[in-house]
N, C-alpha and C positions, 0 to 999 in steps of 0.2 A: 823277018827273023822265024827261025824255027821255034816251036813251043817245046819245052821240056816237060815230058808227060810221063816219066817213068814211076814205077812203084817200087817202094824199098820197104817190104814187110808191113804193110800198114797203108797208109793214106797215100794217094798218088801225088806227084808233084803239083798237078792242077790244083788239087784240093788244098795242098799245103799253101800255095801262094794265095789262095782265096783267102786264107785266115792269117795272112802276114799282119795286116794292120791291126786286127783284134788281138793278136798275139803281143804285138809291141806295146799295145794300149792296155794289157792286162785285161781284156774283155772276154777272154775264153773261158768257158767252164773247165774243171779239172780234167776230164776225159779228154776233151778236144785239145787242151794244152799239152797233155801226156803224149797224145798222138803225134802232134806236131814237133814236139821236142824229140820223140823218138826218130822221126822222119828226118830231122834236121842233124842227128847224129850219124846218119847214114847216107845223106845226099848232099854232096858239096855244093851243088848248084843252088838249091833252095838255102842252104845255110849262107852262102854269099848273097843271096838276094835279101835274107833277113837282116844281115849286117849292113848291107847298102842302105835298106829302108830306115834302120836305126840311126845311121850317120846323117842321111838325108833329113830326117825329123829333127835331130839335134841341131843341125845347121839352120833349119827353118826356124826353130824356136829361138835360136840366137839372134836371128834377123827379126825377131818378134812378128813373123807371119802367122796368121790364123791358120793352122793345119787343120782346122775342123771345116773349112769351107768346103763343100761339095764341088764348086767349080774349081778350085784350086787342086783338091785331090784328083780330079778328073784330069785336069792339065798334066799333073805329075805323072799320072798313069801313063797317059799318051807319051810323054817324053820318055819314060822308062822303056816302053814298048819300042821306041824308036832306038833306044840305046842298044 
């Protein structure tokens, strides 16, 4: 699968994707959050990725799966990369 690495007047898609989990969990500082939000306004690919991750986390929470498990997070990341 090809990596999406465009720049959209700020952070790159690669940097945006690195921040996804911290963004969803509200762990980003104000500047980093603002940069990511701006990127998501201009990049449909990354916006869709964030929405997918939010939905996945909500479904896992509903199943009462420990989403903080590093092993689980690694497995989910591997599955997403295959997707």
